[in-house]
C-alpha positions in Angstrom: 0.5 -16.5 23.6 -1.1 -19.5 21.9 1.5 -20.5 19.3 4.5 -19.9 21.6 3.6 -23.0 23.6 6.2 -25.1 21.8 8.7 -24.8 18.9 6.6 -27.0 16.7 3.5 -24.8 17.0 5.6 -21.7 16.5 7.2 -23.0 13.2 3.9 -24.2 11.9 2.2 -20.9 12.7 5.0 -18.9 11.2 5.0 -20.8 7.9 1.2 -20.6 7.7 1.1 -16.8 8.5 3.8 -16.0 5.9 2.2 -18.1 3.1 -1.5 -17.4 3.8 -0.9 -13.7 4.2 0.9 -13.6 0.8 -2.0 -15.4 -0.8 -4.6 -13.1 0.9 -2.6 -9.9 0.0 -2.5 -10.9 -3.7 -6.1 -12.1 -3.7 -7.3 -8.8 -2.1 -5.8 -6.8 -4.9 -7.4 -8.9 -7.6 -10.8 -9.5 -5.9 -11.2 -5.8 -5.3 -10.1 -4.9 -8.9 -7.2 -2.8 -7.7 -4.2 -2.0 -9.8 -1.4 -4.4 -8.9 1.7 -2.6 -7.7 4.5 -3.8 -5.6 4.0 -1.2 -2.9 0.3 -2.1 -2.6 1.1 -5.8 -2.5 3.8 -5.3 0.2 1.3 -3.1 2.2 -1.4 -5.7 1.9 1.0 -8.6 2.8 2.3 -6.7 5.8 -1.2 -6.0 7.0 -2.4 -9.6 6.4 0.7 -11.0 8.0 0.3 -8.8 11.1 -3.4 -9.7 11.5 -2.9 -13.4 11.0 0.1 -13.5 13.4 -1.7 -11.6 16.1 -4.8 -13.8 15.7 -2.6 -16.8 16.0 -1.1 -15.4 19.2 -4.4 -14.4 20.8 -6.9 -17.2 19.8 -6.2 -20.8 20.8 -7.4 -22.0 17.4 -5.8 -25.5 17.6 -7.3 -26.0 21.1 -10.7 -24.9 19.8 -10.4 -27.2 16.8 -9.5 -30.3 18.9 -12.2 -29.6 21.5 -14.8 -29.3 18.8 -13.3 -32.4 17.1 -13.7 -34.4 20.4 -17.3 -33.2 20.7 -18.0 -34.4 17.2 -16.1 -37.7 17.8 -13.5 -37.0 15.1 -10.1 -38.8 15.4 -7.1 -36.5 15.1 -5.0 -36.6 11.9 -8.0 -37.9 9.9 -9.3 -36.0 6.9 -12.5 -34.8 8.7 -10.5 -33.6 11.6 -8.0 -31.8 9.4 -10.8 -30.1 7.5 -12.4 -29.0 10.8 -9.0 -27.6 12.0 -8.6 -25.8 8.8 -12.2 -24.4 8.9 -11.8 -23.0 12.4 -8.5 -21.4 11.7 -9.6 -20.0 8.3 -12.8 -18.6 9.7 -10.9 -16.5 12.3 -7.9 -15.6 10.1 -10.1 -14.8 7.2 -12.6 -12.7 9.1 -10.1 -10.5 10.7 -7.7 -10.2 7.7 -10.6 -9.4 5.4 -12.0 -6.7 7.7 -8.6 -5.1 8.0 -7.5 -5.5 4.4 -10.7 -4.0 3.1 -10.3 -1.0 5.5 -6.7 -0.5 4.4 -7.5 -0.7 0.7 -10.5 1.7 1.0 -9.7 4.2 3.8 -6.0 4.7 2.7 -6.7 4.8 -1.0 -5.4 8.0 -2.5 -8.0 7.9 -5.3 -10.9 7.6 -2.9 -9.4 10.4 -0.7 -9.0 12.6 -3.7 -12.6 12.0 -4.8 -13.9 12.9 -1.4 -11.7 16.0 -1.2 -12.9 17.1 -4.7 -16.5 16.6 -3.7 -17.2 13.8 -6.2 -17.7 11.2 -3.4 -19.5 11.8 -0.1 -17.6 10.4 2.9 -20.7 8.4 3.9 -20.6 6.4 0.7 -17.1 5.3 1.6 -18.5 3.6 4.7 -21.1 1.9 2.5 -18.2 0.9 0.1 -16.4 -0.7 3.0 -19.4 -2.7 4.1 -20.1 -3.8 0.5 -16.4 -4.8 0.0 -16.3 -6.8 3.2 -19.5 -8.7 2.4 -18.3 -9.3 -1.2 -14.8 -10.3 -0.2 -15.5 -12.6 2.8 -16.8 -15.7 1.0 -14.2 -15.3 -1.8 -11.3 -14.9 0.5 -12.6 -17.7 2.7 -12.5 -20.2 -0.2 -9.1 -19.0 -1.3 -7.7 -19.1 2.2 -9.3 -22.4 3.0 -7.9 -24.2 0.0 -4.4 -22.6 0.3 -4.3 -23.2 4.1 -5.1 -26.9 3.6 -2.0 -27.4 1.5 0.2 -24.9 3.3 -0.5 -26.5 6.7 0.8 -29.8 5.3 4.0 -28.1 4.2 4.3 -26.3 7.5 4.0 -29.5 9.5 6.7 -31.1 7.3 9.0 -28.1 7.8 8.4 -28.2 11.6 9.0 -32.0 11.8 12.2 -31.8 9.7 13.5 -28.7 11.7 12.9 -30.4 15.0 13.7 -34.0 14.0 10.3 -35.3 15.0 8.4 -38.3 13.6 5.0 -37.3 14.9 3.2 -34.1 15.8 1.7 -35.5 19.0 3.7 -34.4 22.1 2.7 -34.2 25.7 1.5 -30.6 25.3 -0.4 -31.3 22.0 -4.1 -30.7 21.9 -4.5 -34.4 20.9 -3.7 -35.3 24.5 -6.1 -32.9 26.2 -9.6 -33.5 27.3 
């Protein structure tokens, strides 16, 4: 479990997962031209939150970012390094969340199911609709997630520092001190 390595990482990951998933849930509704309803928004938020949380647990995104940063000779806590960290995390979170959100919004859509059942829409076209939606949504959702995550991460780090009474993010277990 990647983000359970320490309390700091867990707080940062939790704040990011909550905020980015809310942004992605809202964006998915508007980007896909769906009717905004509270139940759809909550369903999308729950789906995005679950996907982002699980990705944060499975993939060592911070370790990957710092390893790549070392290969590129970037100094930690500089703007280029922060942008690299944000890019790596957003690529993974965004890819999985967009794949799942598009599936949830298409394959569990009552209107689409009704059109298939009534014979107005062949099921094979729903698969094409899914592929088109994913290809359409990925770049848009990436930009939205990237910009939001850049600011949300700063807030999450402040929350974690304040909660734990820390002055710096570098600890003995930090990726900054590896390699």
